[in-house]
C-alpha positions, -999 to 999 in steps of 0.1 A, spaced: 207 82 -138 189 107 -161 152 101 -169 135 125 -193 106 143 -177 71 133 -187 54 163 -172 47 179 -206 40 146 -222 12 131 -201 -21 147 -189 -21 170 -159 -43 143 -141 -18 115 -148 11 137 -139 -4 144 -104 -10 107 -99 27 101 -109 39 126 -84 17 112 -56 27 76 -64 64 85 -65 59 102 -31 43 71 -18 73 50 -28 97 74 -12 76 75 20 75 37 22 113 37 21 117 66 45 95 48 71 114 15 68 87 -4 50 105 -13 17 121 -46 7 149 -37 -17 133 -35 -51 105 -60 -43 68 -53 -36 48 -27 -53 24 2 -51 1 5 -80 -23 33 -90 -52 32 -114 -53 59 -141 -90 70 -145 -105 62 -179 -118 34 -200 -84 21 -209 -78 5 -175 -42 16 -173 -21 16 -142 12 30 -129 37 8 -112 74 9 -102 102 3 -127 115 -31 -116 151 -28 -103 149 6 -88 150 11 -51 119 28 -36 139 59 -27 151 63 -63 116 63 -79 105 95 -96 72 106 -112 87 101 -147 103 67 -141 70 51 -132 58 27 -159 23 27 -174 9 -7 -179 -24 -26 -188 -42 -50 -165 -18 -78 -176 12 -55 -167 22 -50 -204 40 -18 -209 17 8 -226 43 36 -229 80 34 -238 103 29 -208 139 18 -205 129 -1 -174 114 -36 -171 83 -43 -152 74 -74 -131 42 -90 -143 44 -117 -115 45 -89 -89 14 -73 -105 -8 -105 -100 -21 -94 -66 -26 -58 -77 -44 -66 -109 -68 -89 -90 -77 -62 -65 -80 -34 -90 -103 -57 -111 -126 -65 -81 -126 -31 -65 -133 -3 -89 -138 20 -60 -101 20 -51 -73 38 -69 -43 26 -50 -30 -8 -38 0 -9 -15 18 -41 -5 48 -46 19 70 -73 31 81 -59 65 96 -80 93 68 -71 117 41 -75 91 53 -110 81 58 -119 118 22 -111 127 9 -127 95 25 -160 107 9 -159 141 -23 -180 144 -45 -152 158 -32 -125 135 -37 -89 147 -45 -88 184 -67 -60 199 -40 -47 222 -33 -12 209 -51 19 197 -36 13 163 -50 -22 162 -85 -10 167 -84 9 135 -70 -21 116 -95 -46 131 -125 -26 120 -117 -34 84 -93 -64 83 -93 -96 62 -69 -125 58 -57 -144 28 -41 -179 32 -6 -184 17 -6 -202 -16 31 -198 -25 46 -169 -44 16 -151 -60 22 -160 -97 -9 -178 -107 -41 -162 -120 -61 -191 -104 -54 -175 -70 -71 -142 -80 -107 -151 -72 -98 -163 -37 -78 -131 -31 -107 -110 -43 -132 -129 -21 -110 -127 10 -104 -89 7 -141 -82 1 -148 -46 9 -121 -43 36 -92 -18 37 -66 -40 53 -55 -74 41 -31 -96 59 -14 -121 35 -6 -150 57 32 -158 59 37 -131 33 30 -95 44 6 -66 45 -17 -49 20 -39 -18 21 -62 -2 -4 -75 33 -8 -91 58 -31 -58 77 -32 -21 70 -25 -25 91 6 -54 69 18 -34 36 12 -2 50 28 -19 62 60 -37 29 63 -4 10 58 14 32 83 -12 23 109 -12 -14 99 26 -16 102 27 1 136 0 -22 149 22 -51 139 54 -36 154 36 -29 187 23 -64 188 57 -80 183 72 -57 210 44 -64 234 47 -102 229 84 -100 234 78 -84 269 67 -118 282 38 -106 302 1 -113 298 -15 -88 274 -45 -65 281 -69 -66 253 -92 -38 242 -128 -41 251 -146 -55 220 -173 -28 223 -146 -2 215 -141 -17 181 -175 -6 170 -179 25 149 -142 30 143 -147 46 109 -165 75 127 -138 77 152 -112 80 125 -131 109 110 -131 126 143 -93 119 148 -85 134 114 -109 163 118 -130 150 90 -101 152 65 -90 116 65 -55 111 50 -55 147 37 -49 159 73 -14 144 72 -5 140 35 6 177 29 29 174 59 43 141 46 50 158 13 67 187 31 89 161 49 99 146 15 107 180 1 130 187 30 148 154 23 149 154 -15 125 169 -41 137 145 -68 105 124 -65 87 152 -85 110 148 -115 
């Protein structure tokens, strides 16, 4: 499948966003968080046009490249020529969050087994792991309203997310936001692992030991210390090196 390179067509800023977003898709696939061609990661392109990048509908996450990503407007109408379709219905959640949160650049949504399993549990994320403490410090929940196709759901989605980083979509999956793809990916990696650990722990059949609630205070400062003040940029270059060892095609 040959896709002409857009590197010399788009601005340097947009090209870097394309490479980072393509890397995000490949990493979601590499870490077992994809769902065939479904779910999305979207990135806001800075500027007054309010344009976004999203996956070409029908490609597996490990096929996506910088040049194959599609530029769309807030209604998911294609802005630039592309041989690939887009999924306006799938963009409903993303457009709502981008509209309400101009402070974030990336929205990442998954349908993993562990994420959906925990989203269906009445008490949601339990404070039973170190990973869960980071999630619980900035976690919100959104009730299931059916497949997210209707614009009328957007205000409730926006209100539920608020200023949080992690959103559990009940009976549906997980969502994270971040200023960058790196931020959203690291948050999702942590969110997903908190859910996997919880499912494993519950399967053990023993009473669970919960983390002292006092430890949940000030977790943002703890995260800064854990990442040496670099946040997601402590691990993002290493993740890109991992991708490069696997396949550099995401940069095309």
